[in-house]
C-alpha positions as CSV (number, residue, x, y, z in Angstrom):
1,X,-0.1,0.1,0.2
2,X,1.6,3.4,-1.1
3,X,0.6,6.8,0.2
4,X,0.1,5.8,3.9
5,X,2.3,5.9,7.2
6,X,2.7,2.9,8.9
7,X,4.0,3.0,12.7
8,X,5.9,0.7,14.8
9,X,7.0,-0.1,17.6
10,X,10.3,-2.0,19.3
11,X,9.5,-2.6,22.3
12,X,12.3,-4.0,24.0
13,X,14.4,-1.8,22.7
14,X,11.8,1.4,23.1
15,X,11.9,2.2,20.0
16,X,9.1,3.6,18.3
17,X,8.7,5.1,14.8
18,X,7.0,5.7,11.4
19,X,7.1,4.6,7.9
20,X,5.9,6.7,4.9
21,X,5.6,6.2,1.2
22,X,3.6,8.5,-1.6
23,X,3.2,8.0,-4.9
24,X,-0.1,9.5,-6.3
25,X,-0.4,12.2,-3.5
26,X,3.9,13.2,-4.2
27,X,2.6,13.6,-8.1
28,X,0.0,15.8,-7.2
29,X,3.1,18.3,-5.7
30,X,4.7,17.6,-8.9
31,X,2.8,18.1,-11.4
32,X,1.3,21.5,-10.2
33,X,4.9,23.1,-10.0
34,X,8.1,23.2,-13.0
35,X,11.1,23.0,-10.3
36,X,14.9,21.4,-10.9
37,X,15.3,18.3,-9.8
38,X,17.0,19.0,-7.3
39,X,14.9,21.4,-5.7
40,X,12.1,19.0,-6.4
41,X,13.4,16.0,-4.5
42,X,15.0,18.3,-1.4
43,X,10.8,19.0,-1.3
44,X,9.8,15.2,-1.3
45,X,12.1,14.7,1.6
46,X,10.7,17.8,3.2
47,X,6.4,16.3,2.5
48,X,7.8,12.9,3.9
49,X,10.0,14.3,6.9
50,X,6.9,16.5,8.2
51,X,4.2,13.7,7.9
52,X,6.7,11.8,9.5
53,X,7.1,14.0,12.3
54,X,3.2,15.0,12.4
55,X,2.6,11.5,13.5
56,X,4.7,11.6,16.6
57,X,3.3,14.6,18.4
58,X,-0.3,14.8,20.1
59,X,-1.6,18.0,18.3
60,X,-5.5,18.4,17.3
61,X,-3.9,20.9,14.6
62,X,-1.6,21.5,12.0
63,X,1.9,21.0,11.4
64,X,3.9,23.9,9.4
65,X,7.7,23.2,8.4
66,X,9.2,26.2,6.7
67,X,12.7,26.8,5.3
68,X,13.9,30.2,4.8
69,X,16.6,30.0,2.1
70,X,19.5,32.2,1.3
71,X,20.4,30.3,-1.8
72,X,18.6,29.7,-5.2
73,X,15.7,28.5,-2.9
74,X,13.6,31.6,-0.9
75,X,10.9,29.3,0.7
76,X,10.5,25.8,1.5
77,X,7.0,25.2,2.9
78,X,5.2,22.0,4.4
79,X,1.6,21.8,5.6
80,X,0.1,18.6,7.4
81,X,-3.4,18.7,8.8
82,X,-4.9,16.4,11.2
83,X,-7.0,14.5,8.6
84,X,-3.7,12.9,6.7
85,X,-3.9,15.1,4.4
86,X,-1.0,17.7,3.0
87,X,0.6,19.9,0.7
88,X,3.8,21.9,0.0
89,X,5.5,24.8,-2.1
90,X,8.3,26.8,-3.3
91,X,9.3,29.9,-4.5
92,X,12.5,30.5,-5.9
93,X,14.3,33.6,-5.5
94,X,13.6,36.4,-7.5
95,X,15.8,36.0,-10.7
96,X,16.1,32.4,-10.6
97,X,14.7,30.7,-13.5
98,X,12.9,27.3,-12.1
99,X,13.9,25.9,-15.5
100,X,17.7,26.5,-14.4
101,X,20.1,23.5,-14.5
102,X,21.1,22.1,-10.5
103,X,22.8,19.0,-10.7
104,X,20.4,16.3,-8.6
105,X,22.7,15.3,-6.3
106,X,22.7,19.5,-4.6
107,X,22.1,19.2,-1.0
108,X,19.7,21.1,0.7
109,X,22.2,23.1,2.5
110,X,23.4,24.4,-1.2
111,X,20.0,25.2,-2.2
112,X,19.0,27.3,1.0
113,X,21.9,28.2,3.3
114,X,24.4,29.0,0.6
115,X,25.6,32.5,2.7
116,X,24.9,31.3,6.1
117,X,21.4,32.9,6.6
118,X,19.3,29.7,6.5
119,X,16.3,29.2,8.9
120,X,14.4,26.8,9.8
121,X,10.9,26.8,11.7
122,X,8.3,24.5,13.0
123,X,5.0,25.6,13.2
124,X,1.7,23.8,14.9
125,X,-1.7,25.8,14.5
126,X,-4.7,24.6,16.7
127,X,-7.7,23.6,14.7
128,X,-9.6,25.2,17.1
129,X,-9.9,29.5,16.3
130,X,-8.7,31.2,19.0
131,X,-5.7,29.2,20.3
132,X,-2.6,30.3,20.4
133,X,-0.6,29.4,17.4
134,X,3.4,27.7,18.8
135,X,6.4,28.7,16.5
136,X,9.8,27.8,16.7
137,X,12.6,29.5,14.4
138,X,16.1,27.6,14.4
139,X,19.0,28.2,12.6
140,X,20.1,26.1,10.3
141,X,22.1,23.2,11.0
142,X,22.9,20.3,8.9
143,X,23.5,19.2,4.7
144,X,20.6,17.1,4.3
145,X,16.6,17.3,4.9
146,X,17.3,14.5,7.3
147,X,19.8,16.2,9.2
148,X,18.3,19.6,10.0
149,X,15.2,17.6,11.6
150,X,17.1,15.6,13.3
151,X,19.5,18.3,14.7
152,X,15.7,20.3,15.6
153,X,15.1,17.6,17.4
154,X,17.6,16.9,19.6
155,X,18.1,20.6,20.1
156,X,14.3,21.5,20.5
157,X,12.9,18.2,21.8
158,X,15.3,16.9,23.2
159,X,14.2,13.0,21.9
160,X,17.0,11.2,19.9
161,X,15.5,11.0,16.4
162,X,16.7,9.6,13.1
163,X,15.3,9.6,9.9
164,X,15.9,8.5,6.3
165,X,14.3,10.5,3.5
166,X,14.3,10.1,-0.3
167,X,12.6,11.2,-3.4
168,X,12.1,11.5,-7.0
169,X,10.1,12.7,-9.7
170,X,7.3,10.0,-8.7
171,X,7.9,8.6,-5.7
172,X,8.6,10.1,-2.1
173,X,9.6,8.0,1.3
174,X,10.8,7.7,4.6
175,X,11.8,6.6,7.7
176,X,12.1,7.6,11.0
177,X,13.0,6.0,14.4
178,X,12.6,8.1,17.8
179,X,14.2,6.5,21.4
180,X,11.7,6.2,24.2
181,X,11.8,7.2,27.5
182,X,12.5,5.0,29.9
183,X,9.6,4.3,32.3
184,X,9.4,5.0,35.9
185,X,13.8,5.3,36.0
186,X,13.3,1.2,34.9
187,X,16.2,-0.1,32.8
188,X,15.4,-1.0,29.0
189,X,15.7,-4.4,28.6
190,X,17.5,-4.6,25.5
191,X,20.2,-2.3,26.4
192,X,21.9,-2.3,22.7
193,X,18.6,-1.7,20.8
194,X,18.5,2.0,20.2
195,X,22.6,2.1,18.2
196,X,21.4,-1.9,16.6
197,X,18.1,0.1,15.2
198,X,20.1,3.2,14.1
199,X,22.6,0.5,12.2
200,X,20.0,-1.5,10.6
201,X,18.0,2.0,9.2
202,X,21.5,2.7,7.8
203,X,21.0,0.1,5.4
204,X,17.9,1.4,3.5
205,X,18.8,3.0,0.2
206,X,17.4,5.7,-1.6
207,X,16.3,3.6,-4.0
208,X,14.1,1.2,-1.4
209,X,12.7,4.4,0.1
210,X,11.2,4.9,-3.6
211,X,10.1,1.6,-4.5
212,X,9.2,-0.7,-1.9
213,X,6.0,-0.4,0.4
214,X,6.6,0.5,4.2
215,X,5.1,-3.1,5.4
216,X,7.9,-4.3,2.9
217,X,10.7,-1.9,4.2
218,X,10.2,-2.9,7.7
219,X,10.3,-6.4,6.6
220,X,13.5,-5.7,5.4
221,X,15.1,-3.4,7.9
222,X,13.6,-5.5,11.1
223,X,12.6,-8.9,10.6
224,X,14.8,-10.0,13.4
225,X,13.0,-7.5,15.7
226,X,9.6,-8.0,17.8
227,X,8.0,-5.6,16.7
228,X,4.4,-4.2,16.9
229,X,2.6,-2.7,13.9
230,X,-0.5,-0.3,13.4
231,X,-2.8,-0.2,10.9
232,X,-1.4,1.8,7.7
233,X,-3.2,5.4,7.5
234,X,-4.2,6.6,4.5
235,X,-2.2,9.8,3.1
236,X,-3.3,12.4,0.3
237,X,-2.8,15.8,-1.1
238,X,-5.2,18.4,-1.0
239,X,-5.1,22.7,-0.7
240,X,-6.9,24.7,1.7
241,X,-7.8,27.7,-0.5
242,X,-10.7,28.7,-2.3
243,X,-12.3,31.5,-3.7
244,X,-13.6,32.7,-0.7
245,X,-10.0,33.0,1.0
246,X,-8.4,34.5,-2.0
247,X,-11.7,37.3,-1.9
248,X,-10.6,38.1,1.6
249,X,-7.1,38.3,1.3
250,X,-8.0,41.1,-1.5
251,X,-10.2,43.0,1.2
252,X,-7.3,43.2,3.4
253,X,-5.3,44.4,0.5
254,X,-7.8,47.5,0.3
255,X,-10.4,49.0,-1.8
256,X,-7.9,51.8,-3.6
257,X,-5.1,49.0,-3.9
258,X,-7.6,46.6,-5.8
259,X,-8.7,49.6,-7.9
260,X,-5.1,50.4,-8.9
261,X,-4.6,46.9,-10.1
262,X,-7.5,47.3,-12.0
263,X,-6.7,50.1,-13.6
264,X,-3.7,48.2,-15.3
265,X,-5.3,45.3,-16.2
266,X,-9.0,43.8,-17.1
267,X,-8.8,41.5,-13.7
268,X,-7.1,40.9,-10.6
269,X,-6.0,37.5,-10.9
270,X,-4.2,35.3,-7.9
271,X,-3.0,32.3,-8.0
272,X,-2.2,30.0,-5.0
273,X,1.4,28.8,-4.2
274,X,0.2,25.3,-3.3
275,X,-2.1,24.1,-5.7
276,X,-1.1,26.7,-8.8
277,X,-5.6,27.2,-8.9
278,X,-6.3,30.1,-10.6
279,X,-8.9,32.8,-9.0
280,X,-9.8,35.8,-11.5
281,X,-11.8,38.7,-10.2
282,X,-13.3,41.4,-12.7
283,X,-14.3,44.9,-11.7
284,X,-17.6,43.5,-10.6
285,X,-16.3,41.0,-8.6
286,X,-14.0,43.1,-6.7
287,X,-17.0,45.5,-6.4
288,X,-19.0,43.4,-4.6
289,X,-16.3,42.4,-2.2
290,X,-16.5,45.8,-0.8
291,X,-20.3,46.1,-0.4
292,X,-20.4,44.3,2.7
293,X,-21.5,40.5,4.0
294,X,-24.2,40.8,1.7
295,X,-22.7,40.8,-1.4
296,X,-19.9,39.0,-0.7
297,X,-22.5,35.7,-0.2
298,X,-23.5,36.1,-3.6
299,X,-22.9,34.0,-6.5
300,X,-19.4,35.5,-6.9
301,X,-18.0,34.3,-3.7
302,X,-19.6,30.8,-4.1
303,X,-19.2,29.2,-7.2
304,X,-18.7,25.3,-6.3
305,X,-16.7,25.0,-9.7
306,X,-13.8,26.8,-8.0
307,X,-13.5,25.3,-4.4
308,X,-11.2,22.3,-4.6
């Protein structure tokens, strides 16, 4: 089964983990963006990492991973709501052609931390409105997506964590393991468990991560371990944008700013960074935006054909 996340527990070694595999859901992202292979593949790794990380936290809301870069890539963003969906995007630096040739093996650090100014942010956005948003921002540390996340977990969460990630044009996958805290100060039954499980994880290849189901990966890596496996959790791509949200954004710009745009062109067009959906507002649509709630609730804002 692909497009799913598989949890597992190796109780004697006090190690928990997850395996994620994406195919059709990842291609939903790839098909919406024109990106150099290296930029695309690092995004796939970040998507896999975000889904794995989201599965480890007890939080009713959306996990957002962001990498702010000072190299060819200005921004990576992945959002993971609690329903098993995700969306992701990349913003290239102004003046950088998305079709430029960047070696496929280019590490994340060269893309976003070329001058030492990269930053990594983790945001927890509660599902319930009115609840505080939590965000942690740390300097960029590491050469790869896996190293950046491992360093963040060690520094901010103080949880020993290892990640193995890979992605290409059609598939993305990853494995995460974490060492569980001891219960009541009792010694771990398998004292060599954590280093052994890490060593087994190091044997996984990028090819396997991008071609083998989570169940098969678990069998190949830990077939000799006494492990417990949860039910696979399905994953899918979904964007939260809508005509209503875009209309609200235009209202925040203000009537004067919107009218100035309309003096230069016939319509105001806004394209979603995540799914590439275009929303077009003509002069009448824009006028209705600023006429009050009654006008906003008209067909201009509720046409089901433009929601997804």
